[in-house]
Structures are given as structure tokens and as C-alpha cells.
C-alpha positions, -999 to 999 in steps of 0.1 A, spaced: 0 0 0 29 24 8 44 20 -27 12 35 -41 25 69 -31 62 64 -39 69 76 -74 81 50 -99 104 75 -115 110 112 -113 97 133 -142 119 162 -152 103 197 -149 106 200 -187 87 167 -192 60 177 -168 56 211 -183 55 196 -218 29 170 -207 7 197 -192 9 219 -223 1 190 -246 -28 179 -223 -42 215 -224 -39 216 -262 -57 182 -265 -85 195 -243 -88 227 -263 -92 205 -294 -118 184 -275 -137 216 -266 -135 227 -303 -150 194 -315 -177 194 -289 -188 230 -297 -186 223 -334 -209 193 -333 -235 212 -312 -233 244 -333 -234 226 -366 -264 206 -357 -283 235 -341 -275 262 -367 -303 276 -387 -303 261 -422 -324 290 -436 -301 316 -421 -270 299 -435 -285 296 -470 -295 332 -469 -260 342 -457 -244 322 -485 -267 340 -510 -255 373 -495 -219 364 -502 -208 351 -467 -181 326 -476 -181 309 -442 -218 300 -448 -207 281 -479 -187 257 -456 -216 254 -431 -239 245 -460 -215 219 -473 -214 204 -438 -253 203 -438 -253 184 -471 -225 161 -458 -238 157 -423 -227 120 -419 -191 130 -428 -192 160 -405 -205 140 -375 -181 111 -382 -151 135 -384 -161 153 -352 -167 121 -333 -133 107 -345 -115 139 -336 -131 142 -302 -126 105 -294 -89 107 -304 -81 138 -284 -100 127 -253 -83 93 -252 -49 109 -259 -53 134 -231 -65 107 -207 -36 85 -216 -11 113 -212 -25 124 -178 -25 88 -166 11 82 -177 22 114 -159 3 106 -127 14 70 -127 49 83 -129 43 107 -100 21 86 -77 26 50 -88 -5 28 -91 -27 54 -73 -21 76 -104 -46 56 -124 -75 65 -100 -63 101 -96 -60 105 -134 -95 90 -139 -111 115 -115 -91 145 -127 -96 137 -164 -133 130 -160 -139 163 -143 -118 183 -167 -133 167 -198 -169 169 -185 -167 206 -175 -142 221 -200 -145 198 -230 -182 189 -230 -207 210 -210 -191 244 -213 -184 244 -250 -217 227 -259 -236 252 -237 -219 281 -254 -224 266 -288 -261 260 -284 -267 296 -272 -246 309 -301 -252 283 -328 -251 303 -359 -220 324 -350 -201 293 -337 -210 273 -368 -197 301 -391 -164 303 -371 -157 265 -370 -171 253 -404 -140 257 -425 -119 237 -400 -145 210 -396 -149 207 -433 -112 202 -437 -113 175 -409 -143 159 -426 -124 157 -459 -91 145 -443 -108 119 -420 -132 107 -447 -114 74 -454 -114 65 -417 -150 76 -412 -161 56 -442 -142 25 -430 -158 28 -395 -192 33 -411 -187 2 -432 -176 -19 -402 -205 -8 -382 -229 -17 -410 -213 -51 -414 -215 -58 -376 -251 -47 -374 -260 -69 -404 -245 -99 -387 -270 -95 -359 -299 -88 -383 -301 -51 -380 -304 -29 -411 -285 2 -404 -306 29 -420 -288 60 -431 -254 46 -438 -241 51 -473 -238 14 -480 -275 8 -472 -287 38 -494 -267 24 -523 -283 -10 -519 -318 6 -519 -311 26 -551 
């Protein structure tokens, strides 16, 4: 029980600072993805189409994401899952190093609290109350993510459809099922 509070190794100050900075950056990306998903699903389609007609270039990206909703949601979920797991793994590694086995429990509590408040509730609450403005600000970056992550998102969608079919569930809405119906 005593070795749970004895550090396994000593982290250098530079390693600790680097880990904290990277963790904060990962959580900023998580907040970005959370706010983006909420804003882009709550934004007014009519307002965005009107803004595009008026020449607002950012609205063009929002409207592209409306048309490609599955790609947008898949990219946001992929990005958010990746950064949340990466930040959790990094915090766990650092706290294991500092506190031994107790670091896992400490990391779980700390990461859960930070992600819940700063990466989920706060950005989503802000995004839902400012949906159109947030959607306009994030759309270009989310569109790029959707295009870059497209092969991974398509592969995941295909695997999910296959797994659902093996248990007899037709996965409505997936690209593969729409192609079969056509």
C-alpha cells in the first residue's frame, strides 16, 4: 500500500511542463470538436443559406457540412474521441509516474472532471446559445477535418454496418444501405 504513493520515476520539470501543455492543447481540441458538433447541428439552415446568397463565404462551408452531415458527424466524433483518449492516456502516464498505481485513480477522477466541464458541458452550452455564430467560425476547419478523416470515417461506417447486419439489424442512413436501396 505504501508504494502507491512512492513515485516509480522522477519526471523532469521539462517533461512535466510539456505534458501539461500537450494535455491542455488536446483538451482545447476536444472543446472545439464538442462545440462544433453542437453548433453545426443547431445552426439555422435557412439563415446559413441566406448568408451564402449574400456572399458570406463561411456560410458556404456550413452548408457543405449540412449536405455532408454524416461525414461531419463522423469526423467530429473521430477527432473528439482521439483527443479525449490521448489526453486521458497522457494524464494517466504522468500521474502513474508521480504517484505509482494510485495515479490511475487520480487520473480518472481529474480527467473525467476536466473533460466533463471544459470539453463537453461548457463548449456545448456556449455553442447551443450561439449556434449560428459558432457554426460560421468552425465550419471551415470542420470541413477540412471531414475531408481528411473521410477514409477512416467511411471505414468505420462500413464496419458498423457489417457488424449490425451480422446480428440482423439494417443500419438505416449509412451510405452502403442507401446504395443498396437505389
